[in-house]
VOTORDO-184493 format. One record per residue (C-alpha): residue number from 1; residue in one letter; z, y, x. Coordinates in nm, 4 decimals. Layout:
% VOTORDO-184493
node k NUM | r A | Z Z | Y Y | X X
...
END
This chain:
% VOTORDO-184493
node k 1 | r X | Z -0.1969 | Y 0.6436 | X -0.1457
node k 2 | r X | Z -0.3951 | Y 1.0070 | X -0.2170
node k 3 | r X | Z -0.4307 | Y 1.2453 | X 0.0588
node k 4 | r X | Z -0.4171 | Y 1.6246 | X 0.0607
node k 5 | r X | Z -0.7077 | Y 1.7199 | X 0.3230
node k 6 | r X | Z -0.4545 | Y 1.9361 | X 0.4846
node k 7 | r X | Z -0.2229 | Y 1.6246 | X 0.5857
node k 8 | r X | Z -0.3890 | Y 1.3652 | X 0.7254
node k 9 | r X | Z -0.3695 | Y 1.1800 | X 1.0840
node k 10 | r X | Z -0.5908 | Y 0.9040 | X 1.2113
node k 11 | r X | Z -0.2437 | Y 0.6601 | X 1.2487
node k 12 | r X | Z -0.1391 | Y 0.7948 | X 0.8849
node k 13 | r X | Z -0.4562 | Y 0.6788 | X 0.7303
node k 14 | r X | Z -0.3920 | Y 0.3241 | X 0.8299
node k 15 | r X | Z -0.0730 | Y 0.3480 | X 0.5770
node k 16 | r X | Z -0.3108 | Y 0.5105 | X 0.2907
node k 17 | r X | Z -0.5843 | Y 0.2223 | X 0.2917
node k 18 | r X | Z -0.3198 | Y -0.0019 | X 0.2329
node k 19 | r X | Z -0.1089 | Y -0.0809 | X 0.2491
node k 20 | r X | Z -0.4862 | Y 0.1133 | X 0.3749
node k 21 | r X | Z -0.0685 | Y 0.1796 | X 0.3224
node k 22 | r X | Z 0.2697 | Y 0.2736 | X 0.4810
node k 23 | r X | Z 0.6010 | Y 0.3540 | X 0.3767
node k 24 | r X | Z 1.0559 | Y 0.3156 | X 0.3103
node k 25 | r X | Z 1.2175 | Y 0.0694 | X 0.0613
node k 26 | r X | Z 1.5149 | Y 0.0146 | X -0.0950
node k 27 | r X | Z 1.8026 | Y -0.2079 | X 0.0620
node k 28 | r X | Z 1.7137 | Y -0.5780 | X -0.0174
node k 29 | r X | Z 1.8447 | Y -0.6638 | X -0.3573
node k 30 | r X | Z 1.9214 | Y -0.3112 | X -0.4238
node k 31 | r X | Z 1.9327 | Y -0.2045 | X -0.8060
node k 32 | r X | Z 1.7063 | Y 0.0695 | X -0.9075
node k 33 | r X | Z 1.7749 | Y 0.4355 | X -0.9768
node k 34 | r X | Z 1.8018 | Y 0.3679 | X -1.3503
node k 35 | r X | Z 2.0598 | Y 0.1012 | X -1.2871
node k 36 | r X | Z 1.8215 | Y -0.1661 | X -1.4752
node k 37 | r X | Z 1.5995 | Y -0.4491 | X -1.2768
node k 38 | r X | Z 1.2851 | Y -0.3104 | X -1.1398
node k 39 | r X | Z 0.9777 | Y -0.4627 | X -1.3426
node k 40 | r X | Z 0.8639 | Y -0.5955 | X -1.0582
node k 41 | r X | Z 1.1932 | Y -0.8384 | X -0.9739
node k 42 | r X | Z 1.4012 | Y -0.7719 | X -0.6985
node k 43 | r X | Z 1.4148 | Y -0.9083 | X -0.3504
node k 44 | r X | Z 1.6840 | Y -1.1577 | X -0.1929
node k 45 | r X | Z 1.7105 | Y -1.2391 | X 0.1661
node k 46 | r X | Z 1.7091 | Y -1.5858 | X 0.2847
node k 47 | r X | Z 1.8312 | Y -1.7044 | X 0.5630
node k 48 | r X | Z 1.5455 | Y -1.7658 | X 0.8466
node k 49 | r X | Z 1.7788 | Y -1.9515 | X 1.0898
node k 50 | r X | Z 1.6072 | Y -1.9796 | X 1.4731
node k 51 | r X | Z 1.2449 | Y -1.9808 | X 1.3174
node k 52 | r X | Z 1.0002 | Y -1.7986 | X 1.5648
node k 53 | r X | Z 0.8858 | Y -1.4046 | X 1.4008
node k 54 | r X | Z 0.5650 | Y -1.4778 | X 1.2206
node k 55 | r X | Z 0.2585 | Y -1.2982 | X 1.2717
node k 56 | r X | Z 0.1812 | Y -0.9634 | X 1.1159
node k 57 | r X | Z 0.0236 | Y -0.9078 | X 0.8089
node k 58 | r X | Z -0.3739 | Y -0.9268 | X 0.8361
node k 59 | r X | Z -0.5680 | Y -0.8044 | X 0.5433
node k 60 | r X | Z -0.8888 | Y -1.0382 | X 0.5253
node k 61 | r X | Z -1.2153 | Y -0.9318 | X 0.4718
node k 62 | r X | Z -1.2769 | Y -1.1550 | X 0.1519
node k 63 | r X | Z -1.0443 | Y -1.1313 | X -0.1351
node k 64 | r X | Z -0.9675 | Y -1.0479 | X -0.4710
node k 65 | r X | Z -0.6322 | Y -0.9777 | X -0.6444
node k 66 | r X | Z -0.4852 | Y -0.8475 | X -0.9790
node k 67 | r X | Z -0.1431 | Y -0.7037 | X -1.0708
node k 68 | r X | Z 0.0473 | Y -0.3743 | X -1.1084
node k 69 | r X | Z 0.0310 | Y -0.0027 | X -1.0041
node k 70 | r X | Z 0.4037 | Y 0.1077 | X -1.0719
node k 71 | r X | Z 0.5581 | Y 0.4801 | X -1.0443
node k 72 | r X | Z 0.8996 | Y 0.4347 | X -1.1421
node k 73 | r X | Z 0.9949 | Y 0.8092 | X -1.1271
node k 74 | r X | Z 0.7605 | Y 0.8877 | X -1.3898
node k 75 | r X | Z 0.7725 | Y 0.5572 | X -1.6114
node k 76 | r X | Z 0.4328 | Y 0.4632 | X -1.5464
node k 77 | r X | Z 0.2900 | Y 0.1339 | X -1.4810
node k 78 | r X | Z -0.0847 | Y 0.1112 | X -1.5016
node k 79 | r X | Z -0.3118 | Y -0.2841 | X -1.4205
node k 80 | r X | Z -0.4469 | Y -0.2616 | X -1.0484
node k 81 | r X | Z -0.6952 | Y -0.4341 | X -0.8628
node k 82 | r X | Z -0.7245 | Y -0.4480 | X -0.5007
node k 83 | r X | Z -1.0794 | Y -0.6718 | X -0.3619
node k 84 | r X | Z -1.2876 | Y -0.7092 | X -0.0531
node k 85 | r X | Z -1.6186 | Y -0.7966 | X 0.0421
node k 86 | r X | Z -1.7839 | Y -0.8216 | X 0.4073
node k 87 | r X | Z -1.4674 | Y -0.6098 | X 0.5219
node k 88 | r X | Z -1.4687 | Y -0.3516 | X 0.2925
node k 89 | r X | Z -1.2265 | Y -0.2725 | X 0.0424
node k 90 | r X | Z -1.1167 | Y -0.1459 | X -0.2813
node k 91 | r X | Z -0.7840 | Y -0.0301 | X -0.4582
node k 92 | r X | Z -0.8258 | Y 0.0839 | X -0.7945
node k 93 | r X | Z -0.4891 | Y 0.1873 | X -1.0373
node k 94 | r X | Z -0.5383 | Y 0.2458 | X -1.4157
node k 95 | r X | Z -0.8302 | Y 0.3960 | X -1.5826
node k 96 | r X | Z -0.9640 | Y 0.6426 | X -1.8517
node k 97 | r X | Z -0.7387 | Y 0.5312 | X -2.0916
node k 98 | r X | Z -0.3982 | Y 0.5630 | X -1.8658
node k 99 | r X | Z -0.2019 | Y 0.8586 | X -1.7777
node k 100 | r X | Z -0.3046 | Y 0.8104 | X -1.4126
node k 101 | r X | Z -0.6343 | Y 0.6681 | X -1.2892
node k 102 | r X | Z -0.7434 | Y 0.6375 | X -0.9339
node k 103 | r X | Z -0.9215 | Y 0.4286 | X -0.6147
node k 104 | r X | Z -0.8993 | Y 0.3879 | X -0.2867
node k 105 | r X | Z -1.2069 | Y 0.2483 | X -0.0690
node k 106 | r X | Z -1.2442 | Y 0.1779 | X 0.3159
node k 107 | r X | Z -1.6503 | Y 0.1292 | X 0.2959
node k 108 | r X | Z -1.8974 | Y 0.1585 | X 0.5604
node k 109 | r X | Z -1.6353 | Y 0.2606 | X 0.8430
node k 110 | r X | Z -1.4792 | Y 0.5649 | X 0.5872
node k 111 | r X | Z -1.1556 | Y 0.5532 | X 0.3969
node k 112 | r X | Z -1.2423 | Y 0.7545 | X 0.0355
node k 113 | r X | Z -0.9598 | Y 0.8400 | X -0.1786
node k 114 | r X | Z -1.0494 | Y 0.9435 | X -0.5673
node k 115 | r X | Z -0.8312 | Y 1.0620 | X -0.8111
node k 116 | r X | Z -0.9855 | Y 1.0465 | X -1.1759
node k 117 | r X | Z -0.5964 | Y 1.1407 | X -1.3553
node k 118 | r X | Z -0.2849 | Y 1.2047 | X -1.2465
node k 119 | r X | Z 0.0321 | Y 1.4229 | X -1.4376
node k 120 | r X | Z 0.0102 | Y 1.7544 | X -1.3019
node k 121 | r X | Z -0.3103 | Y 1.7575 | X -1.1064
node k 122 | r X | Z -0.6525 | Y 1.9995 | X -1.2005
node k 123 | r X | Z -0.8586 | Y 1.9044 | X -0.9024
node k 124 | r X | Z -1.0074 | Y 1.5835 | X -0.8546
node k 125 | r X | Z -1.2308 | Y 1.6159 | X -0.5317
node k 126 | r X | Z -1.3375 | Y 1.2816 | X -0.3313
node k 127 | r X | Z -1.1127 | Y 1.2393 | X -0.0142
node k 128 | r X | Z -1.3278 | Y 1.1222 | X 0.2818
node k 129 | r X | Z -1.1790 | Y 1.0335 | X 0.6472
node k 130 | r X | Z -1.4914 | Y 0.9207 | X 0.8890
node k 131 | r X | Z -1.4017 | Y 0.6537 | X 1.1606
node k 132 | r X | Z -1.1672 | Y 0.4164 | X 0.9345
node k 133 | r X | Z -1.2061 | Y 0.0193 | X 0.9150
node k 134 | r X | Z -1.0705 | Y -0.2925 | X 0.8243
node k 135 | r X | Z -1.0273 | Y -0.3455 | X 1.1803
node k 136 | r X | Z -0.8300 | Y -0.0259 | X 1.2356
node k 137 | r X | Z -0.5990 | Y -0.0913 | X 0.9298
node k 138 | r X | Z -0.5766 | Y -0.4531 | X 1.0551
node k 139 | r X | Z -0.4537 | Y -0.2688 | X 1.4225
node k 140 | r X | Z -0.2074 | Y -0.0273 | X 1.2357
node k 141 | r X | Z -0.0615 | Y -0.3789 | X 1.0698
node k 142 | r X | Z -0.0100 | Y -0.5044 | X 1.3862
node k 143 | r X | Z 0.2676 | Y -0.2992 | X 1.5103
node k 144 | r X | Z 0.4509 | Y -0.3972 | X 1.1878
node k 145 | r X | Z 0.8325 | Y -0.4889 | X 1.2249
node k 146 | r X | Z 0.9488 | Y -0.7792 | X 1.0988
node k 147 | r X | Z 1.2422 | Y -0.7748 | X 0.8576
node k 148 | r X | Z 1.3052 | Y -1.0737 | X 0.7231
node k 149 | r X | Z 1.2184 | Y -1.3865 | X 0.4735
node k 150 | r X | Z 1.2410 | Y -1.3474 | X 0.1260
node k 151 | r X | Z 1.2009 | Y -1.4685 | X -0.2435
node k 152 | r X | Z 1.0692 | Y -1.1795 | X -0.4730
node k 153 | r X | Z 1.2628 | Y -1.3317 | X -0.7539
node k 154 | r X | Z 0.9491 | Y -1.2643 | X -1.0240
node k 155 | r X | Z 0.8014 | Y -1.5373 | X -1.2275
node k 156 | r X | Z 0.6739 | Y -1.7424 | X -1.0308
node k 157 | r X | Z 0.8978 | Y -1.6757 | X -0.7460
node k 158 | r X | Z 0.6875 | Y -1.5945 | X -0.4308
node k 159 | r X | Z 0.8434 | Y -1.6765 | X -0.0427
node k 160 | r X | Z 0.7705 | Y -1.4021 | X 0.1724
node k 161 | r X | Z 0.7471 | Y -1.2482 | X 0.5016
node k 162 | r X | Z 0.8937 | Y -0.8848 | X 0.4694
node k 163 | r X | Z 0.7128 | Y -0.6567 | X 0.7267
node k 164 | r X | Z 0.7710 | Y -0.2448 | X 0.7593
node k 165 | r X | Z 0.4986 | Y -0.0264 | X 0.9306
node k 166 | r X | Z 0.5444 | Y 0.3486 | X 0.9504
node k 167 | r X | Z 0.4404 | Y 0.6835 | X 1.0908
node k 168 | r X | Z 0.7069 | Y 0.9205 | X 1.2639
node k 169 | r X | Z 0.6305 | Y 1.2975 | X 1.3574
node k 170 | r X | Z 0.6420 | Y 1.3775 | X 1.5975
node k 171 | r X | Z 0.6940 | Y 1.1098 | X 1.8460
node k 172 | r X | Z 0.9622 | Y 1.0921 | X 2.0734
node k 173 | r X | Z 1.1849 | Y 0.8784 | X 2.2819
node k 174 | r X | Z 1.5433 | Y 0.8022 | X 2.1806
node k 175 | r X | Z 1.7994 | Y 1.0510 | X 2.1009
node k 176 | r X | Z 1.8895 | Y 1.3514 | X 1.9402
node k 177 | r X | Z 1.5347 | Y 1.4723 | X 1.8305
node k 178 | r X | Z 1.4274 | Y 1.6271 | X 1.5416
node k 179 | r X | Z 1.1652 | Y 1.3356 | X 1.3384
node k 180 | r X | Z 1.0240 | Y 1.3278 | X 1.0115
node k 181 | r X | Z 0.9089 | Y 0.9959 | X 0.8339
node k 182 | r X | Z 0.5590 | Y 1.0934 | X 0.7347
node k 183 | r X | Z 0.4410 | Y 0.7652 | X 0.6093
node k 184 | r X | Z 0.6299 | Y 0.4415 | X 0.5566
node k 185 | r X | Z 0.5504 | Y 0.0954 | X 0.3780
node k 186 | r X | Z 0.7385 | Y -0.2410 | X 0.3477
node k 187 | r X | Z 0.4534 | Y -0.5268 | X 0.3457
node k 188 | r X | Z 0.5513 | Y -0.8197 | X 0.1522
node k 189 | r X | Z 0.2681 | Y -1.1533 | X 0.2392
node k 190 | r X | Z 0.3321 | Y -1.5183 | X 0.1750
node k 191 | r X | Z 0.5415 | Y -1.6946 | X 0.4090
node k 192 | r X | Z 0.2338 | Y -1.9472 | X 0.4846
node k 193 | r X | Z -0.0337 | Y -1.6817 | X 0.4567
node k 194 | r X | Z -0.0226 | Y -1.3752 | X 0.6466
node k 195 | r X | Z -0.3483 | Y -1.2526 | X 0.4603
node k 196 | r X | Z -0.1804 | Y -1.3017 | X 0.1252
node k 197 | r X | Z -0.0320 | Y -0.9799 | X -0.0206
node k 198 | r X | Z 0.2125 | Y -1.0605 | X -0.2980
node k 199 | r X | Z 0.3687 | Y -0.6747 | X -0.2715
node k 200 | r X | Z 0.3710 | Y -0.3027 | X -0.1674
node k 201 | r X | Z 0.5971 | Y 0.0071 | X -0.1555
node k 202 | r X | Z 0.4693 | Y 0.2880 | X 0.0087
node k 203 | r X | Z 0.6535 | Y 0.5973 | X 0.0360
node k 204 | r X | Z 0.5801 | Y 0.9379 | X 0.2120
node k 205 | r X | Z 0.2882 | Y 1.2554 | X 0.2276
node k 206 | r X | Z 0.0595 | Y 0.9791 | X 0.1293
node k 207 | r X | Z 0.2133 | Y 0.9822 | X -0.2232
node k 208 | r X | Z 0.1832 | Y 1.3678 | X -0.2329
node k 209 | r X | Z 0.1478 | Y 1.3891 | X -0.6212
node k 210 | r X | Z 0.4377 | Y 1.2005 | X -0.6867
node k 211 | r X | Z 0.7652 | Y 1.3970 | X -0.7117
node k 212 | r X | Z 0.9759 | Y 1.0643 | X -0.5393
node k 213 | r X | Z 0.6979 | Y 1.0072 | X -0.2914
node k 214 | r X | Z 0.7072 | Y 0.6316 | X -0.3473
node k 215 | r X | Z 0.4675 | Y 0.4215 | X -0.5284
node k 216 | r X | Z 0.4567 | Y 0.0148 | X -0.5397
node k 217 | r X | Z 0.1535 | Y -0.2146 | X -0.6079
node k 218 | r X | Z 0.2904 | Y -0.5407 | X -0.6768
node k 219 | r X | Z 0.0035 | Y -0.8333 | X -0.7332
node k 220 | r X | Z 0.0109 | Y -1.1045 | X -0.9853
node k 221 | r X | Z -0.3015 | Y -1.3090 | X -0.8439
node k 222 | r X | Z -0.4720 | Y -1.2900 | X -0.4465
node k 223 | r X | Z -0.7514 | Y -1.5042 | X -0.4029
node k 224 | r X | Z -0.9469 | Y -1.5343 | X -0.1081
node k 225 | r X | Z -1.3170 | Y -1.5227 | X -0.2217
node k 226 | r X | Z -1.5153 | Y -1.2156 | X -0.1928
node k 227 | r X | Z -1.4122 | Y -0.9170 | X -0.4704
node k 228 | r X | Z -1.6449 | Y -0.6232 | X -0.5986
node k 229 | r X | Z -1.6558 | Y -0.2933 | X -0.3893
node k 230 | r X | Z -1.8416 | Y 0.0042 | X -0.5255
node k 231 | r X | Z -1.8664 | Y 0.3892 | X -0.4031
node k 232 | r X | Z -1.7781 | Y 0.5877 | X -0.7012
node k 233 | r X | Z -2.0974 | Y 0.8552 | X -0.7341
node k 234 | r X | Z -1.8648 | Y 1.1134 | X -0.6888
node k 235 | r X | Z -1.8231 | Y 1.0247 | X -0.2924
node k 236 | r X | Z -2.2150 | Y 0.9527 | X -0.2486
node k 237 | r X | Z -2.3519 | Y 1.2031 | X -0.0260
node k 238 | r X | Z -2.5772 | Y 1.4602 | X -0.1706
node k 239 | r X | Z -2.9012 | Y 1.3283 | X -0.2318
END
């Protein structure tokens, strides 16, 4: 979820912030490119019957969780944390000892992205998109499309609701028109709590540094209590 300064729109920012976040997933139960099971497990669809469509994902104001950030085509998996406090939130993947290291924040109404390390990357500016908050993110998530009820086959198995959200350019009516999927995302939230995020696949220009444009976040824990959010000094205004 790192953005080039010339490739930003308000709608796409909602994707980057996630899921700040958005993207396109492989078919349910599909094998990864290598032909082996992905490191976070596969998804198996479950019959939803005639039950009503659940409410769409909504990121809470306070939370904390740990897991992994996975860039499959680079064969890179690093530790990942995602924390929220009073409506601010922060994602951090990797660290100085890992091949990738970046952080994304929604902080005091601004979306920040700072990539410390990435293969082939020489510049490390702090990107800012002002006028973006948790409310804006959740408004974007409210337009998600329900895919179905599924089970993430990991340890432990998790029953989830699978949602898809995306930004397509240009916005045109149905018909034979050229379209470009700028950012697409598949979001898996707990079937009993739309504010508990277990897995996200994002695909598109927000993954500009990755050759295949797709990256996963997979959570091992997700708790509804305040986390820690800290703006990096590289993103602070000049004093």
